[in-house]
N, C-alpha and C positions, 0 to 999 in steps of 0.2 A: 621423727624415730625417738621413743623413751629409753632411756640409759638407768637401770635399775639394780642397787648394788643387792647382794643377799647378805642376810640377816647374820648368815654364819660367821663372815666376818670377824664376830664379835663375841665367838661360838664361848672364848675363855676370857673375856672382858666380863666383872663384875658391873661396869655400869650398861651392859647389856646394848639395845634399841639408840639408847643416847650415843652410846659411841658408835653407833654406824650410820646414825644422821647427822652426825658431825663429820664423818668422812667424806658423805655424800655429799653433804652441802659446800662443805672445802673445795673439793676436786669437780662438782657442777655435774654429777646426777642430779636427774631429774626427781627419782623415785628410792625407795628403797622394798626391800620383797622378803617378805618375814616367812621363819618356821613356826609351826601354830603347836603350842602347848597342846602336849597330849598325855599330859602325866593322868587325866581322869577320862580317858577312852575306855570304853567297854573290854572288857578282858575276861577269860574263863577261867586261869590257875591265880595262883596267889604267887606267882613270878611275874615281877615285871620287866617288862622288856621297851618300853616306851621311852621315846627321845626327849631330850631334855638339854639346856641349854641356856646362857643367861641371855641368849638372844630370843626368846620362846616369847608368844604372848598367846592369849587364848580367853574364853568367856568365862573361864572362872580364874584368871588371873589380874585382872583388872575388875576393881570398881569403878564406882559411874566418877569417881575421883580422878583415878586413874585414865580415864578414856580421856576425859577433858583435859587435862593433861599433856596426855600423847598430843591429839587433835591440836593443840594450842602450839607445842614443840615442832610439831608437823609444819603447820601456817608459819613458825618464825622463819624456820627454814627454809620453806617456799619447797616443799618434798610431799609424796602423797604414798600411801605403800599400796604398790600394782599387783599385791598379790599375796594371800597366808594358805600354806598347807593344812593339811586336815589329814588324819591319818588314823581317825575312825572308820572299822573294818566295813568291805561295803558287797562282801562275799559272803558271809555269813548265809546259814539254809533259814527257809522263813522260820518267826518265831520270835519270843519276846528279846531276845536278844540283838537281833536284826532290827526289828523295830528301836529298842534304848539306843543301838547305834546310830543308825537313822534320826531320832531326836535330837541326839547331840550334834549331829551333822548341820541339822538344820540352824541349832544354838551357832555354832561355827558362823553359818551366814547373816544371822541377824547380828551377831557381833561385827561382821563386817559392815553390813549396812551403817550399822552403831557411827562406826569408825570410818567411813568412806571409803574401806577399800574393793577393788573393783572385779577384784576375782577370789574363788576358791580354791587351791590347787588339789587336785587328785594324785594321789604318791603314796607306793607302798603297797600294793594289794596284790592278793595272789589267791590260787586255788586252796591255799593253806593259810587261813586267816588266823588260826593258831593251833597249837601242836598235837591237840588231840582232836582236828576236826581236819577231814582233807576230801576234796570235793574233782570230779574229773573237770578239766579247764576249762570244756566248751560251756558245763553247769556252770561254773565261776563266774564265766564271761557273761552270762547269761543274766544272772542276777544284777553281775556288776553294771553293767548296759541299763538294766530297766531301771536301777537304783539313781544311776546318774540323771537317766531321765526326768524321774523325780524331783531329783537335786536340780536340773537344768529350770525346769520349771518353776519352783518355789523361788530358786535365787531370783529368777526375771521379774516377779514380785516386787522383788527389794531392791532393784539395779544390781546384782551383783552376779557375776560371770561363774561358768564354772572352767576348769582348766587341766585339760586329759594330759599327762606327761609321762614317758615311756620310763622306766627303770629297769634296772638288771635282775631278772628274775622274780620277775613282777607282772602284774597285767595292767597295761599293753608291756611287753619287751620287745617289739619290734615296730619299724614303721606298718607293714602288715597288720597287725593287731591293732593300732592305734587307727587305722583306718575302718577296719573292722567292726569295731567297736564305735568308733564315730558314726559311722551309716546307719548302726542298731539306733543309738541313741536320737538320732536325724534331727539335732535340735538347735537353734542357730544359737542358742547364749552357750556352747558348746565351745571351745576355743581348745587346738590343739598345741602342743608345746612339745620342740623339739629340742633335747637335751643330747647334744653331741657327746658328749664323754660318756654317759648313760650305756649309749649303743657301743660304744669300744668295749665297756667293763662287759657286756653281754657278749664279747668275742664277733661283733658285726663289725662292717665297713661303714663307717658313719656316712660319708659319700654315698656308697649302694644305699641306704636306706631313703636319705635326703632326694634320693631320684625319683624315689615312688611317690613322697609327698610335699615335695618343696612347694604346690602350688595351693596347699592347704595347711601352711604354719603360719597358726596365729604370734607365736611367742619362742625366743631362742634362747637356752642356756647355753651360758658359754663357761668352761675351767678347761683346766689343763693337767697334764703330769707325765713323767717321765713312767712307762708303761714296764720296764723292763722284763717283757716275754709276756706280756698278756694280765688278764684278771686278776688282783688281787698277791701277785706274786713279786712282793715288795717294792711294789710302786710307790712311785712319790710324788707329789703336788707339786705344781710347777707354776712357773709367771705364763699367765695366758699366753706370752708371744712365746715363751721358750719351750713348752711342752715338746711331747710326740704328735700332737693334733696338728695338722697344718687348716689354721681358719681360713685363710683366705680363700681358699676355693669354694665353703661352706658359705662366706659373706658373698661371693660371686655369685653362684647356685641363687641364693635366697635373693637376692640385688635383681637378676634378670626376671625374676618372677612376681618383682613389685611387691617383695616382703618390706613393709614399714612400720611390724608392731614390735612391742618391747623387747629388748636385749636384758637380761640377767644375769650379771656378771657374778660369778659364783667360787668365792674366796678359797673356800674347802668343804667338802663333807665330812663331818667330824665322825660318820659312821661305816666307812668305806674299808677298814680293815688296813689302812696304813700302820707301820711302827711307831708304837708312843714315841720314841726318839726325833721321829722326822716334823714334830710339832716345834721341836728345838730349833731346826736349819728352816722352816717355812721361813719366807720373805716377811717380815713386817706388813699387817693390814693396811696399812696404809699405801705401803708400798706396791702389793700386787694389784690393790684397786686403782693406782693412778697408771700403771702398766697395763691392765685391761681396757681403762679408756681410754686412752693413748693411742691404743693399738687397734679399736674400732675406730676411734676419729681418723688416723692417718688411712686407714683403708677409706672412707667414706670420702674424702678429698680425691683419693684417685676415679672417683666414678661419678664425681660431681661438677 
């Protein structure tokens, strides 16, 4: 089993991935999981809502020297990058913008091949790719599935897989939609990601979602919070071992299905609507990362 540390652990650290790699190597993670730089993603309006952070990289953020140095540092620390996210929209209506978005997505796959990144992760897509475009959800899912299938085929030529993650308010938002899309894509190069807390933020019961999909989960994302009444109502990020989500039955269910995929430990998502002052009360990144790894290792000892 692979344990990967999500790069948001360095969201506010000016040393970015170097900081993530330092923590991961020190604690015994085998990999890091990276947020893909999206400042150059296709957009329709002058207002930019693209994600930023010191922990992000992408095709236009590293030159050949930067790629060389990053690969060398990963090798020195005996780490690899398990996946990188990509935010270029895949639900745009057919046309030049959709073509440009796919071109940029292929650039991310090429970038991943160059860095030896094993997967590009899909996250943040919906029937409303921009504020002035709105599609019927069934139409958006068909467009999405068609393009994911194309990306799976392109990625297969490069040795790069595609990951399908659930997200609140996104396509897909539920296990049912994940299975529906995976069946429409019908490609062995597609891996299903199960993000436990994202289901809770959607207002769903993670264990009920897992019952539908456990045998097909290829990657698990773990993070935790004190939800305080539900989605975005003053919730606070927490240590994995101390939040409102009980991860023991999740891990037990996946173990029973023979799950042996990567587990990505996610310190926090900086865009989930928590209060600004909560960053000051957050556990230190190193403390959170050590707690998460220790919690999962302790569970593994009980089943082996």
